[in-house]
TORNUPA-419998 format. One record per residue (C-alpha): x, y, z; residue in one letter. Coordinates in steps of 0.5 Angstrom, whole numbers, plus 500, padded with zeros to 3 digits. Each point is the difference from the previous one (the first is absolute). Last residue first. Example, Ala and Ser with C-alpha at 12.3 -4.5 7.8 and 13.67 -1.06 7.14 Angstrom:
! TORNUPA-419998
527498514S;498493502A;
END
This chain:
! TORNUPA-419998
934844088R;508502500R;497508499R;495499505L;505497505Y;505505499K;495506500R;498497507I;506499503A;503507498P;493503502A;500498507N;498506504Q;496502494L;496494501A;499501507A;497507499E;495497495I;498494504I;499505507D;496504495C;496495499V;499498507K;498507502Q;495500495I;497493502Q;500504507A;497506497V;494495497S;498499493V;493498498A;498507501T;505502494G;507500498N;505495497P;506503497L;501503493S;507500497M;504505495V;507500498K;500497493Q;494503497T;502506503L;507501495A;496498494E;494505501T;506505502N;503499493P;494499496L;502503493H;505494499L;495495502H;496502495A;505497495K;496493498P;493504499F;495495497E;504494502T;500502507R;493503500Y;497494498P;502497505E;503503506M;507504501R;496506498H;495499506C;506500505G;504494503P;497500505Y;495505503F;501499506Y;504494503R;496496505R;501498507A;497493502L;502499507V;501493500N;507500503E;502497493S;496506497Q;504505505L;507498498V;498499492A;498508501V;506502503L;504497494E;495503495D;501507503R;508499500T;504498506L;505504504G;496506502A;504505497K;502498493A;493496500A;496507501D;493497501V;494504499E;495498505V;492501499I;495499505V;494501496Y;493500504H;501507503F;493502498N;503507499N;497507502K;504506498S;504505505K;504494503E;503499493D;502492500Y;507497499A;502494496A;505497505L;508500499T;504494501L;508500499G;502500507P;495498505L;497506505R;494501496E;498493500L;498500508R;496506501R;497500492R;498493501Y;496502506T;497507497Q;498496494Y;496495505N;497505503R;498504494K;497493497N;496499506A;497507501T;498500492I;496493501F;497503506D;498506497K;497496494L;496496504S;493502498E;503501493L;501493500G;493498502T;498504494L;505497495G;498493502M;493502499A;502503493A;503493498S;494496502L;496505496E;504499494N;504505496M;499501493K;505500494G;496497495N;502503493T;498506496G;498503494I;494506500Y;493501500I;497493502V;493500502N;497494503D;499502508Y;502507500G;507503497S;504494498F;507501498G;502493501F;500501508N;507503501K;500505494M;493503502L;503502507R;506502497I;497505495K;496503506K;506501504A;503503494L;494505500A;500501507D;508502500D;502500508N;503493499T;501494504A;501493496V;499494505A;503493501G;498493502G;502493503E;499498507F;497507501T;507502503N;503506504F;507499502F;501497493K;502492499T;493499499A;499504494H;496507501F;504504495S;499507499F;500504493V;500507499E;496505496C;501506495Q;506502504G;500500508F;494500505N;501492502G;506501504I;497505506M;502507500K;502502507K;507500499G;501495494Q;495494503S;500493501C;493496502A;502495494F;507501497A;503494497H;495499495A;500507498A;502499493D;499508497F;497503495M;502506495L;498502493K;504504496L;500507497K;507501500H;500506505R;494497504R;504493501A;506503502I;497504505K;496494503A;506496500L;503506505A;494500504E;499493501P;507498502A;499493501C;497500507P;503494505R;495494500G;506496500W;501502492V;494505498H;500498493V;500505495G;497499493I;501505495I;496501493G;499501493T;508500497T;500498493R;503507498K;505499505T;501501508I;506496503L;504506502K;494503504E;500493504V;507500502C;499507503K;494497504P;504495503D;495494501L;500497507N;505497504H;500506505T;508501501E;502496493P;495505496D;498495495I;501498492D;495500495C;497494496F;496502494V;494495500P;497499493T;493500499I;497493497E;495500505Q;503494504W;506504499Q;497506505L;497495505A;507496500H;504506502A;497501506T;498493501A;508499501V;500502507F;504507500T;508502499F;499500492S;497507501P;494502495V;500505494I;494498495V;501500492E;495499495G;493500503K;497502506L;492501499E;499502508L;495495500A;505495497R;505501506I;495500505A;497494498I;507496499E;502503507L;493498503A;501493497V;507500503T;497502507A;495495501N;493498500C;498508500M;498505504V;498507497I;502506505C;497507498N;500507503K;507499504V;501501507G;504494501L;496497506L;493503498K;501497493C;502494503L;494499504E;495502494K;504494496E;499495506F;492502501Q;499499492Q;504494500V;496497506Y;493502497I;501496494G;504503494N;499494495N;502494505S;498495505F;493502501W;497494504R;497504506R;501495505D;507498497L;502508500I;497500507D;504494503K;506503497T;499507503R;499496507R;507496498L;504506499F;497503507R;502494503G;507500497T;502507502D;506502495G;505496497V;507502498N;502495494P;508497501K;503505496G;508498501V;499493503H;503497506L;500493499K;499495505E;505497505A;504507500F;507500502A;502494496P;504495503S;507500499G;503496494G;505506497F;494504497L;496499506A;505504504L;502498507Q;506496496G;503507498P;501503507K;495505502L;502506504K;494505501M;
END
């Protein structure tokens, strides 16, 4: 496609999209079924405290994930905090810096030091060889993150954890309904934490869950998410309020009924992007293992500025001017956010792969709200931008 600079919004043309095209616009299941459940909740007048919809939702999640226990919560950050506390982590815990800041905050909030580890530039996940080098006498655990829903070397990390007598858990915020081979995410480490936030491909408006095959750990987490109550007026453990409400559980049940449709739409969109973008210079799409299950929610593009003619940030600027709200991920890395950049000012010296990737990666819109025709138009914009790279770069640098 050949477009002159004047036809791009950056140079005064009309934006390609009248309405903003978002990354992570919520998927919604059958609204009729959801509204019937909502009416039932209102009629029952039981809105929280382990109602029938929460109980049913947890059972369906266990069935889907093939786990013994799945404890749903108000959000994934609280779920992380409770899981960390239930595992009795302390001192230092090894985590990637290439993750959403909640992973680090959940530790720091409890006065546990997150030790930032570099990633494998191919998988974008924790590099097990780097993990082992960071273990000290103060290390009590490892938190792996399944970035883009791709498994974070669970077997290699499990061997390291066993060898050094460390706890191992996973932030699986990206990885709901994903697997490594035939083993579903949710079955690795001592536990795994899912996010059901509205920006995820499967949502409960706001929510999260901890999956575990450890019954004793599950019992402890259930106590902790409900103030430590065992029975009506018997508190036996310290806890907080992490409960999911009935309306969120109803949304979850409704979404589970459409889960295959969500994944089908995501995969169709991902494949459309791949067909169009893989032939363009300097662009590499994150690939998914067809032998494993994936939700295909994340359309991740690495931009090689030397080959593309534009940096990632310049390409994002072009897209956003056209009302395509592409996003930088996970920019600039947790180690460059507060309080970590003040506490660990030299962390970047030990994170070369993380530093490089945060400058290259962008995410493109996906989900049931995005059509193939819209994706074709997004790809047209990207192709036109690369073809007009010198003029765009000159304009942006002058602006």
